[in-house]
C-alpha positions as CSV (number, residue, x, y, z in Angstrom):
1,M,66.1,126.6,45.9
2,Q,69.6,126.5,47.3
3,T,69.8,127.9,50.9
4,Q,72.8,130.1,51.4
5,H,74.7,129.6,54.7
6,L,75.9,133.1,55.8
7,F,78.1,133.7,58.8
8,S,78.3,136.5,61.2
9,S,80.1,137.3,64.5
10,A,77.5,137.1,67.3
11,D,78.8,140.1,69.2
12,I,79.8,142.5,66.4
13,P,77.6,141.7,63.4
14,T,79.6,141.1,60.2
15,V,78.6,143.9,57.8
16,A,78.8,141.9,54.6
17,A,76.7,139.0,55.9
18,I,74.1,141.4,57.4
19,E,73.8,143.4,54.2
20,H,73.5,140.3,52.1
21,A,70.7,139.0,54.3
22,A,69.0,142.3,54.4
23,A,69.0,142.5,50.6
24,I,67.1,139.2,50.6
25,I,64.5,140.5,53.0
26,R,64.1,143.7,51.0
27,R,63.4,141.8,47.8
28,G,60.8,139.6,49.5
29,G,62.9,136.5,50.4
30,L,63.3,134.4,53.6
31,V,66.2,134.6,55.9
32,A,66.6,132.5,59.1
33,F,68.4,134.6,61.8
34,P,69.4,134.3,65.4
35,T,67.7,136.0,68.3
36,E,68.4,135.6,72.0
37,T,65.6,133.0,72.2
38,V,65.6,130.7,69.1
39,Y,66.4,131.2,65.4
40,G,63.6,133.0,63.6
41,L,62.5,132.7,60.0
42,G,62.2,136.3,58.8
43,A,60.5,138.1,55.9
44,N,59.4,141.7,55.3
45,G,56.6,142.0,57.8
46,L,54.8,144.6,55.7
47,D,54.9,142.6,52.4
48,A,52.0,140.2,52.3
49,L,53.5,138.1,49.6
50,A,56.8,137.7,51.5
51,V,54.9,136.8,54.7
52,R,53.0,134.0,52.8
53,K,56.3,132.4,51.9
54,I,57.0,131.9,55.7
55,F,53.8,129.8,56.0
56,A,54.6,127.8,52.8
57,A,58.2,127.1,53.9
58,K,57.2,126.0,57.4
59,Q,54.0,124.3,56.4
60,R,52.4,126.4,59.0
61,P,48.6,126.9,59.1
62,S,47.5,130.5,58.2
63,T,45.5,130.5,61.5
64,D,48.7,130.8,63.5
65,P,49.9,134.4,63.7
66,L,53.4,135.8,63.5
67,I,55.5,138.2,65.6
68,L,56.8,141.4,64.1
69,H,60.4,142.2,65.2
70,V,61.5,145.8,65.3
71,A,64.8,147.5,66.3
72,H,63.4,149.7,69.1
73,W,60.1,149.8,71.0
74,S,59.4,153.3,69.7
75,Q,58.8,151.6,66.4
76,F,55.7,149.8,67.8
77,A,53.7,152.9,66.9
78,K,54.4,152.2,63.2
79,V,52.5,148.9,63.3
80,A,50.2,149.1,66.4
81,D,47.7,151.5,68.0
82,L,49.2,152.5,71.3
83,R,46.3,154.8,72.4
84,G,45.4,154.0,76.0
85,V,48.4,151.7,76.6
86,E,51.3,154.1,76.1
87,T,52.2,154.2,79.8
88,I,52.2,150.4,80.3
89,V,54.1,149.8,77.1
90,A,56.8,152.3,78.1
91,T,57.0,150.8,81.6
92,L,57.5,147.3,80.1
93,A,59.9,148.5,77.5
94,A,62.1,150.2,80.2
95,A,62.2,147.0,82.2
96,F,62.5,144.3,79.5
97,M,63.4,145.7,76.0
98,P,65.4,144.7,74.1
99,G,64.5,141.3,75.4
100,A,62.3,138.2,75.3
101,L,59.0,139.9,75.8
102,T,56.3,140.2,73.0
103,L,53.4,142.5,73.4
104,V,50.0,141.9,71.6
105,L,48.5,145.3,70.7
106,P,45.7,146.6,68.4
107,K,47.1,146.6,64.8
108,L,47.3,149.3,62.3
109,A,46.0,148.9,58.7
110,C,49.6,148.7,57.3
111,V,50.0,145.2,58.9
112,P,49.0,142.5,56.4
113,A,46.2,140.2,57.5
114,D,48.6,137.2,56.9
115,V,50.7,138.4,59.9
116,T,47.8,138.4,62.3
117,A,45.8,135.4,61.1
118,N,43.3,138.1,60.0
119,G,42.8,139.2,63.6
120,P,42.6,142.7,65.0
121,S,45.8,142.6,67.0
122,V,49.5,142.3,66.2
123,A,52.4,140.8,68.3
124,V,55.5,142.9,68.4
125,R,58.9,142.6,70.1
126,V,62.5,143.9,70.1
127,P,65.0,141.0,70.1
128,A,68.1,141.3,72.3
129,H,70.6,140.0,69.8
130,P,73.1,142.2,68.0
131,V,72.7,140.3,64.7
132,A,68.9,140.4,64.8
133,L,68.9,144.1,65.5
134,A,71.5,144.8,62.8
135,L,69.4,142.8,60.3
136,I,66.2,144.7,61.1
137,E,68.0,148.0,60.8
138,A,69.6,147.1,57.5
139,S,66.4,145.7,56.1
140,G,64.5,148.9,56.9
141,T,61.3,147.1,57.8
142,P,59.7,145.2,60.6
143,I,60.6,141.6,60.2
144,A,57.9,139.0,60.6
145,A,59.4,135.8,62.1
146,P,58.2,132.6,63.8
147,S,60.7,130.0,64.8
148,A,62.8,128.7,61.8
149,N,61.6,125.1,61.8
150,L,58.9,123.0,60.2
151,F,55.6,123.6,61.9
152,S,55.1,121.8,65.2
153,R,58.7,120.6,65.4
154,P,61.1,121.7,68.2
155,S,62.4,125.2,67.6
156,P,66.0,125.5,66.4
157,T,68.8,127.0,68.6
158,T,71.6,126.7,66.0
159,A,71.8,127.4,62.3
160,Q,72.4,123.7,61.6
161,L,69.1,122.8,63.3
162,V,67.4,125.3,60.9
163,L,69.0,123.6,57.9
164,D,67.9,120.2,59.2
165,D,64.3,121.3,58.6
166,L,64.4,124.1,56.0
167,D,67.5,123.5,53.8
168,G,66.2,124.1,50.2
169,R,63.0,125.8,51.4
170,I,64.4,129.2,52.3
171,D,66.9,131.7,50.7
172,A,69.5,131.9,53.5
173,V,70.3,131.2,57.1
174,L,72.4,133.8,59.0
175,D,74.6,131.8,61.4
176,A,75.9,133.5,64.6
177,G,76.2,130.4,66.8
178,S,73.9,129.1,69.4
179,T,71.1,131.1,70.9
180,R,71.3,132.1,74.6
181,I,67.9,131.5,76.1
182,G,66.6,128.5,74.1
183,V,62.8,129.0,74.5
184,E,60.7,131.6,72.8
185,S,59.6,135.0,74.1
186,T,56.9,135.6,76.7
187,I,53.7,136.9,75.0
188,L,51.6,139.4,76.9
189,N,48.3,140.6,75.6
190,L,47.6,144.3,76.3
191,C,44.4,144.5,74.2
192,Q,42.5,143.9,77.5
193,L,43.7,143.5,81.1
194,P,47.3,142.3,80.9
195,T,47.1,138.6,80.1
196,L,49.8,136.0,79.7
197,L,49.3,134.2,76.4
198,R,52.6,132.3,76.4
199,P,55.3,131.9,79.1
200,G,58.8,132.4,77.8
201,G,62.1,134.0,78.3
202,V,60.9,136.8,80.6
203,A,59.4,135.3,83.8
204,L,55.8,136.1,84.8
205,E,57.1,137.0,88.3
206,A,59.4,139.7,86.8
207,I,56.5,141.2,84.8
208,E,54.2,141.3,87.8
209,A,56.9,143.0,89.9
210,V,56.7,145.8,87.3
211,I,53.0,146.2,86.4
212,G,51.1,144.2,89.0
213,E,48.8,141.2,88.5
214,V,48.8,139.5,85.1
215,L,45.9,137.2,84.1
216,L,46.9,133.6,83.2
217,P,46.1,132.1,79.9
218,N,43.1,129.9,78.9
219,E,43.4,126.2,78.1
220,A,45.5,125.2,75.1
221,V,43.9,125.5,71.7
222,L,43.1,122.1,70.4
223,S,42.8,122.7,66.6
224,A,44.5,124.8,64.0
225,D,41.3,125.3,62.2
226,H,40.5,128.6,63.8
227,A,42.7,131.7,64.2
228,Q,44.9,131.8,67.3
229,P,45.3,135.0,69.4
230,A,49.1,134.4,69.5
231,P,51.8,132.0,68.3
232,G,52.6,128.9,70.3
233,M,49.1,128.2,71.8
234,L,48.2,125.0,70.0
235,L,48.1,121.9,72.1
236,K,50.5,120.0,69.8
237,H,53.6,122.1,69.3
238,Y,57.4,121.9,69.7
239,S,57.1,118.1,69.3
240,P,59.8,115.6,68.6
241,R,59.0,112.6,66.3
242,A,59.4,110.3,69.3
243,R,56.4,110.1,71.7
244,M,57.0,112.5,74.6
245,L,56.2,111.0,78.1
246,L,55.8,114.0,80.5
247,L,55.8,113.1,84.2
248,A,54.2,115.2,86.9
249,D,56.2,116.0,90.0
250,D,54.7,113.1,92.0
251,A,55.4,110.4,89.4
252,N,58.2,107.9,89.9
253,V,60.7,108.3,87.1
254,E,62.6,105.1,87.6
255,S,59.4,102.9,87.8
256,I,57.8,104.5,84.7
257,A,61.0,104.2,82.7
258,Q,61.1,100.5,83.5
259,Q,57.8,100.1,81.6
260,F,59.6,101.2,78.4
261,R,62.7,99.1,78.8
262,H,61.9,97.2,75.6
263,E,61.6,100.4,73.6
264,R,64.4,102.7,72.3
265,L,63.9,105.1,75.3
266,G,65.4,108.6,75.5
267,L,65.8,110.4,78.8
268,L,65.6,114.2,78.7
269,L,66.2,115.1,82.3
270,P,67.9,117.5,84.7
271,S,71.2,116.3,86.1
272,A,69.7,115.4,89.5
273,S,67.1,113.2,88.0
274,M,69.5,111.6,85.5
275,A,71.6,110.5,88.4
276,R,68.8,108.3,89.7
277,V,68.3,106.4,86.5
278,Q,71.9,105.4,85.7
279,S,71.0,101.7,85.6
280,L,68.5,102.1,82.8
281,A,69.3,101.2,79.2
282,A,68.5,104.5,77.5
283,V,69.8,107.3,75.4
284,R,70.5,110.3,77.6
285,F,70.4,114.0,77.2
286,D,71.4,115.8,80.4
287,L,69.7,119.2,80.8
288,G,72.0,120.3,83.5
289,H,71.4,121.8,87.0
290,T,69.7,125.1,86.4
291,A,66.5,126.3,84.7
292,E,68.8,128.4,82.3
293,T,70.7,125.4,81.1
294,M,67.6,123.3,80.8
295,A,65.9,126.0,78.7
296,A,69.0,126.4,76.5
297,G,69.2,122.6,75.9
298,L,65.6,121.6,75.7
299,F,64.9,121.7,72.0
300,K,68.4,120.5,71.1
301,G,67.9,117.5,73.4
302,M,64.6,116.6,71.7
303,R,66.2,116.7,68.3
304,E,69.3,114.7,69.3
305,L,67.1,112.0,70.9
306,D,65.1,111.8,67.7
307,Q,68.3,111.5,65.7
308,A,69.4,108.6,68.0
309,G,66.2,106.7,66.9
310,C,64.3,107.0,70.2
311,T,60.7,105.9,70.0
312,H,59.8,107.4,73.4
313,I,61.3,110.3,75.4
314,L,60.9,110.5,79.1
315,T,61.0,113.9,80.8
316,H,59.3,115.5,83.8
317,Q,57.9,118.9,84.9
318,L,59.8,121.5,86.8
319,P,58.7,123.8,89.6
320,P,56.3,126.2,87.8
321,N,58.1,129.4,88.4
322,G,60.6,131.6,86.5
323,L,61.9,129.8,83.4
324,G,60.3,126.6,84.7
325,R,56.9,127.8,83.7
326,A,58.1,128.2,80.1
327,I,59.9,124.9,80.0
328,N,56.8,123.1,81.4
329,D,54.6,124.8,78.7
330,R,56.9,123.5,75.9
331,L,57.0,120.0,77.4
332,Y,53.2,119.9,77.8
333,R,52.7,120.8,74.2
334,A,55.5,118.5,73.0
335,A,53.6,115.7,74.8
336,E,50.3,116.9,73.3
337,G,48.9,117.5,76.8
338,R,49.5,114.0,78.1
339,V,50.8,114.1,81.7
340,I,51.5,111.0,83.7
341,T,50.6,111.7,87.3
342,G,50.8,109.9,90.6
343,P,53.3,107.4,92.0
344,A,53.8,104.4,89.9
345,S,54.6,100.9,91.3
Protein backbone atom coordinates (compact mmCIF):
# COMPACT_ATOMS: atom_id res chain seq x y z
CA MET A 1 0.00 0.00 0.00
CA GLN A 2 1.24 3.50 -0.82
CA THR A 3 0.37 6.04 1.85
CA GLN A 4 -0.83 9.35 0.41
CA HIS A 5 0.49 12.51 2.06
CA LEU A 6 -2.35 15.06 1.99
CA PHE A 7 -1.92 18.65 3.13
CA SER A 8 -4.39 21.02 4.78
CA SER A 9 -4.24 24.43 6.36
CA ALA A 10 -4.55 23.99 10.13
CA ASP A 11 -6.89 26.92 10.77
CA ILE A 12 -9.11 26.85 7.67
CA PRO A 13 -9.30 23.24 6.44
CA THR A 14 -8.43 22.76 2.79
CA VAL A 15 -11.59 21.52 1.08
CA ALA A 16 -9.93 19.24 -1.49
CA ALA A 17 -7.73 17.50 1.10
CA ILE A 18 -10.64 17.04 3.52
CA GLU A 19 -12.93 15.61 0.86
CA HIS A 20 -10.23 13.24 -0.40
CA ALA A 21 -9.58 11.98 3.13
CA ALA A 22 -13.31 11.69 3.88
CA ALA A 23 -13.82 9.60 0.73
CA ILE A 24 -11.20 7.18 2.03
CA ILE A 25 -13.00 6.95 5.38
CA ARG A 26 -16.37 6.38 3.67
CA ARG A 27 -15.02 3.49 1.60
CA GLY A 28 -13.55 1.77 4.66
CA GLY A 29 -9.95 2.98 4.54
CA LEU A 30 -7.57 4.45 7.12
CA VAL A 31 -6.58 8.11 7.42
CA ALA A 32 -4.25 9.61 10.01
CA PHE A 33 -5.38 13.10 10.94
CA PRO A 34 -4.46 15.86 13.43
CA THR A 35 -6.31 16.63 16.62
CA GLU A 36 -5.39 19.13 19.30
CA THR A 37 -3.78 16.30 21.31
CA VAL A 38 -1.89 13.97 18.94
CA TYR A 39 -2.44 12.57 15.44
CA GLY A 40 -5.13 9.90 15.34
CA LEU A 41 -5.55 6.93 13.00
CA GLY A 42 -9.14 7.13 11.80
CA ALA A 43 -11.65 4.73 10.29
CA ASN A 44 -15.44 4.64 10.01
CA GLY A 45 -16.35 3.91 13.61
CA LEU A 46 -19.58 2.11 12.68
CA ASP A 47 -17.92 -0.23 10.15
CA ALA A 48 -16.47 -3.26 11.92
CA LEU A 49 -14.27 -4.26 8.97
CA ALA A 50 -12.77 -0.78 8.75
CA VAL A 51 -12.16 -0.69 12.50
CA ARG A 52 -10.29 -4.00 12.35
CA LYS A 53 -7.87 -2.43 9.87
CA ILE A 54 -6.81 0.01 12.63
CA PHE A 55 -5.75 -2.88 14.85
CA ALA A 56 -3.89 -4.57 11.99
CA ALA A 57 -2.05 -1.40 10.92
CA LYS A 58 -0.99 -0.51 14.47
CA GLN A 59 -0.36 -4.11 15.57
CA ARG A 60 -2.66 -3.23 18.45
CA PRO A 61 -4.27 -5.96 20.60
CA SER A 62 -8.03 -6.26 20.18
CA THR A 63 -8.38 -5.95 23.97
CA ASP A 64 -7.45 -2.25 23.83
CA PRO A 65 -10.59 -0.21 22.96
CA LEU A 66 -10.81 2.83 20.71
CA ILE A 67 -12.31 6.32 21.04
CA LEU A 68 -15.10 7.49 18.76
CA HIS A 69 -14.69 11.08 17.55
CA VAL A 70 -17.81 13.09 16.72
CA ALA A 71 -18.35 16.66 15.55
CA HIS A 72 -20.63 17.81 18.40
CA TRP A 73 -21.47 16.40 21.80
CA SER A 74 -25.15 16.12 20.83
CA GLN A 75 -24.00 13.26 18.57
CA PHE A 76 -23.07 11.21 21.64
CA ALA A 77 -26.69 10.05 21.67
CA LYS A 78 -26.13 8.28 18.33
CA VAL A 79 -23.59 5.88 19.86
CA ALA A 80 -24.17 5.98 23.64
CA ASP A 81 -27.05 5.60 26.09
CA LEU A 82 -27.28 8.92 27.94
CA ARG A 83 -30.16 7.99 30.24
CA GLY A 84 -29.33 9.08 33.76
CA VAL A 85 -26.23 11.05 32.75
CA GLU A 86 -27.70 13.74 30.47
CA THR A 87 -27.13 16.50 33.01
CA ILE A 88 -23.49 15.70 33.82
CA VAL A 89 -22.67 15.16 30.13
CA ALA A 90 -24.22 18.53 29.24
CA THR A 91 -22.33 20.21 32.09
CA LEU A 92 -19.00 18.74 31.00
CA ALA A 93 -19.71 19.53 27.36
CA ALA A 94 -20.43 23.17 28.16
CA ALA A 95 -17.13 23.46 30.01
CA PHE A 96 -14.74 21.37 27.91
CA MET A 97 -16.11 20.54 24.45
CA PRO A 98 -14.78 20.65 21.85
CA GLY A 99 -11.66 19.67 23.74
CA ALA A 100 -9.36 17.03 25.14
CA LEU A 101 -11.95 15.24 27.26
CA THR A 102 -13.25 11.74 26.46
CA LEU A 103 -16.32 10.34 28.21
CA VAL A 104 -16.94 6.62 28.71
CA LEU A 105 -20.67 5.85 28.48
CA PRO A 106 -22.92 2.81 28.01
CA LYS A 107 -22.82 1.92 24.32
CA LEU A 108 -25.63 1.48 21.84
CA ALA A 109 -25.97 -1.63 19.68
CA CYS A 110 -24.81 0.21 16.53
CA VAL A 111 -21.25 0.43 17.88
CA PRO A 112 -19.16 -2.54 16.69
CA ALA A 113 -17.72 -4.77 19.39
CA ASP A 114 -14.26 -4.18 17.89
CA VAL A 115 -14.44 -0.51 18.97
CA THR A 116 -15.13 -1.36 22.62
CA ALA A 117 -13.00 -4.50 23.09
CA ASN A 118 -16.34 -6.32 23.28
CA GLY A 119 -17.23 -4.33 26.39
CA PRO A 120 -20.52 -2.64 27.34
CA SER A 121 -19.25 0.95 27.18
CA VAL A 122 -17.91 3.29 24.51
CA ALA A 123 -15.44 6.18 24.75
CA VAL A 124 -16.50 9.34 22.87
CA ARG A 125 -15.07 12.82 22.40
CA VAL A 126 -15.28 15.99 20.30
CA PRO A 127 -11.79 17.04 19.14
CA ALA A 128 -10.91 20.75 19.23
CA HIS A 129 -9.16 20.91 15.86
CA PRO A 130 -10.73 22.44 12.72
CA VAL A 131 -9.26 19.77 10.45
CA ALA A 132 -10.49 16.90 12.62
CA LEU A 133 -13.98 18.39 12.86
CA ALA A 134 -14.12 19.04 9.12
CA LEU A 135 -13.05 15.45 8.42
CA ILE A 136 -15.73 14.02 10.72
CA GLU A 137 -18.42 16.21 9.14
CA ALA A 138 -17.35 15.35 5.59
CA SER A 139 -17.15 11.62 6.39
CA GLY A 140 -20.68 11.59 7.77
CA THR A 141 -19.83 9.09 10.49
CA PRO A 142 -18.20 8.89 13.90
CA ILE A 143 -14.49 8.25 13.38
CA ALA A 144 -12.80 5.62 15.53
CA ALA A 145 -9.23 6.73 16.18
CA PRO A 146 -6.41 5.75 18.51
CA SER A 147 -3.05 7.49 18.19
CA ALA A 148 -1.48 7.03 14.73
CA ASN A 149 1.60 5.01 15.68
CA LEU A 150 2.67 1.41 16.08
CA PHE A 151 1.26 -0.01 19.29
CA SER A 152 3.12 0.95 22.50
CA ARG A 153 5.34 3.50 20.72
CA PRO A 154 5.32 7.23 21.57
CA SER A 155 2.32 8.98 20.05
CA PRO A 156 2.92 11.17 16.95
CA THR A 157 2.55 14.95 17.08
CA THR A 158 3.40 15.57 13.40
CA ALA A 159 2.50 13.87 10.13
CA GLN A 160 6.13 12.87 9.60
CA LEU A 161 6.13 10.98 12.90
CA VAL A 162 3.02 9.14 11.70
CA LEU A 163 4.84 8.16 8.52
CA ASP A 164 7.88 7.02 10.50
CA ASP A 165 5.68 4.25 11.95
CA LEU A 166 2.86 3.69 9.47
CA ASP A 167 4.08 4.59 5.96
CA GLY A 168 2.82 1.84 3.68
CA ARG A 169 0.40 0.52 6.32
CA ILE A 170 -2.39 3.12 5.96
CA ASP A 171 -4.14 4.84 3.05
CA ALA A 172 -3.30 8.46 3.85
CA VAL A 173 -2.06 10.98 6.38
CA LEU A 174 -3.71 14.39 6.50
CA ASP A 175 -0.97 16.86 7.39
CA ALA A 176 -1.89 20.10 9.18
CA GLY A 177 1.31 20.72 11.09
CA SER A 178 2.14 20.00 14.72
CA THR A 179 -0.48 19.24 17.32
CA ARG A 180 -0.99 21.77 20.11
CA ILE A 181 -1.26 19.81 23.38
CA GLY A 182 0.99 16.83 22.70
CA VAL A 183 -0.54 14.29 25.10
CA GLU A 184 -3.81 12.44 24.63
CA SER A 185 -7.23 13.32 25.98
CA THR A 186 -8.36 12.88 29.57
CA ILE A 187 -10.70 9.87 29.89
CA LEU A 188 -13.55 10.08 32.41
CA ASN A 189 -15.81 7.08 33.08
CA LEU A 190 -19.46 8.03 33.66
CA CYS A 191 -20.82 4.48 33.75
CA GLN A 192 -20.50 4.68 37.53
CA LEU A 193 -19.40 7.46 39.87
CA PRO A 194 -17.20 9.79 37.79
CA THR A 195 -13.80 8.08 37.62
CA LEU A 196 -10.58 9.23 36.00
CA LEU A 197 -9.30 6.42 33.76
CA ARG A 198 -6.53 8.39 32.07
CA PRO A 199 -5.17 11.86 32.82
CA GLY A 200 -4.68 14.00 29.76
CA GLY A 201 -5.17 17.37 28.14
CA VAL A 202 -7.94 18.51 30.50
CA ALA A 203 -6.71 18.77 34.09
CA LEU A 204 -8.41 16.78 36.85
CA GLU A 205 -8.61 19.96 38.93
CA ALA A 206 -10.59 21.70 36.18
CA ILE A 207 -13.05 18.80 35.95
CA GLU A 208 -13.55 18.68 39.71
CA ALA A 209 -14.19 22.43 39.75
CA VAL A 210 -17.18 21.74 37.48
CA ILE A 211 -18.68 18.45 38.74
CA GLY A 212 -17.11 17.85 42.14
CA GLU A 213 -15.00 14.91 43.30
CA VAL A 214 -13.70 12.46 40.71
CA LEU A 215 -12.46 9.04 41.76
CA LEU A 216 -8.87 8.22 40.81
CA PRO A 217 -7.94 5.25 38.62
CA ASN A 218 -6.89 1.79 39.73
CA GLU A 219 -3.38 0.46 39.17
CA ALA A 220 -2.04 0.14 35.65
CA VAL A 221 -3.12 -2.95 33.71
CA LEU A 222 -0.22 -5.38 33.45
CA SER A 223 -1.31 -7.50 30.50
CA ALA A 224 -3.01 -6.96 27.14
CA ASP A 225 -4.58 -10.43 27.40
CA HIS A 226 -7.81 -9.06 28.87
CA ALA A 227 -10.11 -6.26 27.70
CA GLN A 228 -9.25 -2.81 29.02
CA PRO A 229 -11.89 -0.32 30.18
CA ALA A 230 -10.26 2.49 28.16
CA PRO A 231 -7.25 3.18 25.93
CA GLY A 232 -3.86 3.97 27.44
CA MET A 233 -4.16 1.90 30.61
CA LEU A 234 -1.54 -0.77 29.95
CA LEU A 235 1.62 -0.56 32.03
CA LYS A 236 3.89 -0.58 28.95
CA HIS A 237 2.79 2.21 26.64
CA TYR A 238 4.13 5.33 24.89
CA SER A 239 7.55 3.69 25.02
CA PRO A 240 10.75 4.63 23.18
CA ARG A 241 13.13 1.87 22.07
CA ALA A 242 15.70 3.15 24.55
CA ARG A 243 15.26 2.16 28.18
CA MET A 244 13.45 4.95 30.01
CA LEU A 245 14.87 5.86 33.42
CA LEU A 246 12.20 7.74 35.39
CA LEU A 247 13.38 9.53 38.52
CA ALA A 248 11.14 10.47 41.41
CA ASP A 249 11.25 13.99 42.81
CA ASP A 250 13.74 13.06 45.53
CA ALA A 251 16.27 11.37 43.23
CA ASN A 252 19.54 13.09 42.33
CA VAL A 253 19.62 13.59 38.57
CA GLU A 254 23.34 14.36 38.30
CA SER A 255 24.45 11.40 40.39
CA ILE A 256 22.22 8.87 38.65
CA ALA A 257 23.19 10.16 35.22
CA GLN A 258 26.86 9.54 36.10
CA GLN A 259 26.06 5.84 36.49
CA PHE A 260 25.25 5.70 32.76
CA ARG A 261 28.22 7.71 31.51
CA HIS A 262 29.47 4.72 29.52
CA GLU A 263 26.12 4.36 27.73
CA ARG A 264 24.66 6.44 24.93
CA LEU A 265 22.58 8.48 27.38
CA GLY A 266 19.70 10.73 26.40
CA LEU A 267 18.39 13.49 28.66
CA LEU A 268 14.69 14.37 28.41
CA LEU A 269 14.39 17.12 30.99
CA PRO A 270 12.83 20.51 31.72
CA SER A 271 15.10 23.50 31.16
CA ALA A 272 15.77 24.01 34.88
CA SER A 273 16.98 20.42 35.31
CA MET A 274 18.95 20.47 32.08
CA ALA A 275 20.97 23.41 33.35
CA ARG A 276 22.26 21.26 36.22
CA VAL A 277 23.69 18.51 34.02
CA GLN A 278 25.63 20.54 31.44
CA SER A 279 28.87 18.71 32.23
CA LEU A 280 27.47 15.30 31.30
CA ALA A 281 28.24 13.73 27.95
CA ALA A 282 24.71 13.07 26.73
CA VAL A 283 22.24 13.75 23.93
CA ARG A 284 19.79 16.39 25.12
CA PHE A 285 16.16 17.22 24.44
CA ASP A 286 15.08 20.29 26.41
CA LEU A 287 11.38 20.17 27.33
CA GLY A 288 11.21 23.86 28.17
CA HIS A 289 10.01 25.75 31.21
CA THR A 290 6.25 25.11 31.41
CA ALA A 291 4.02 22.06 31.61
CA GLU A 292 2.50 23.09 28.27
CA THR A 293 5.85 23.04 26.44
CA MET A 294 6.81 19.81 28.19
CA ALA A 295 3.61 18.06 27.08
CA ALA A 296 3.96 19.37 23.53
CA GLY A 297 7.54 18.09 23.22
CA LEU A 298 7.34 14.89 25.25
CA PHE A 299 6.78 12.28 22.54
CA LYS A 300 8.82 14.17 19.95
CA GLY A 301 11.73 14.15 22.41
CA MET A 302 11.48 10.41 22.98
CA ARG A 303 11.57 9.75 19.25
CA GLU A 304 14.46 12.13 18.58
CA LEU A 305 16.55 10.53 21.32
CA ASP A 306 15.77 7.11 19.84
CA GLN A 307 16.88 8.35 16.42
CA ALA A 308 20.11 9.62 17.99
CA GLY A 309 20.91 6.06 19.05
CA CYS A 310 20.42 6.51 22.80
CA THR A 311 20.32 3.27 24.79
CA HIS A 312 18.94 4.94 27.92
CA ILE A 313 16.81 8.05 28.42
CA LEU A 314 16.88 9.85 31.75
CA THR A 315 13.86 11.92 32.77
CA HIS A 316 12.04 12.80 35.97
CA GLN A 317 8.55 13.26 37.34
CA LEU A 318 6.83 16.63 37.58
CA PRO A 319 4.59 17.98 40.34
CA PRO A 320 1.40 15.86 39.99
CA ASN A 321 -1.08 18.60 39.15
CA GLY A 322 -2.54 20.05 35.96
CA LEU A 323 -0.78 18.74 32.86
CA GLY A 324 1.95 17.38 35.14
CA ARG A 325 -0.36 14.50 36.08
CA ALA A 326 -0.75 13.50 32.41
CA ILE A 327 2.97 13.87 31.69
CA ASN A 328 3.85 11.72 34.71
CA ASP A 329 1.39 9.06 33.54
CA ARG A 330 3.02 8.88 30.10
CA LEU A 331 6.53 8.76 31.58
CA TYR A 332 5.53 6.05 34.06
CA ARG A 333 4.18 3.83 31.28
CA ALA A 334 7.11 4.60 28.98
CA ALA A 335 9.36 3.40 31.82
CA GLU A 336 7.13 0.31 32.32
CA GLY A 337 6.44 1.35 35.90
CA ARG A 338 10.08 1.54 36.96
CA VAL A 339 10.70 4.63 39.12
CA ILE A 340 14.09 5.39 40.72
CA THR A 341 13.47 6.89 44.15
CA GLY A 342 15.55 8.38 46.92
CA PRO A 343 18.76 10.38 46.85
CA ALA A 344 21.63 8.66 45.10
CA SER A 345 25.26 8.97 46.17
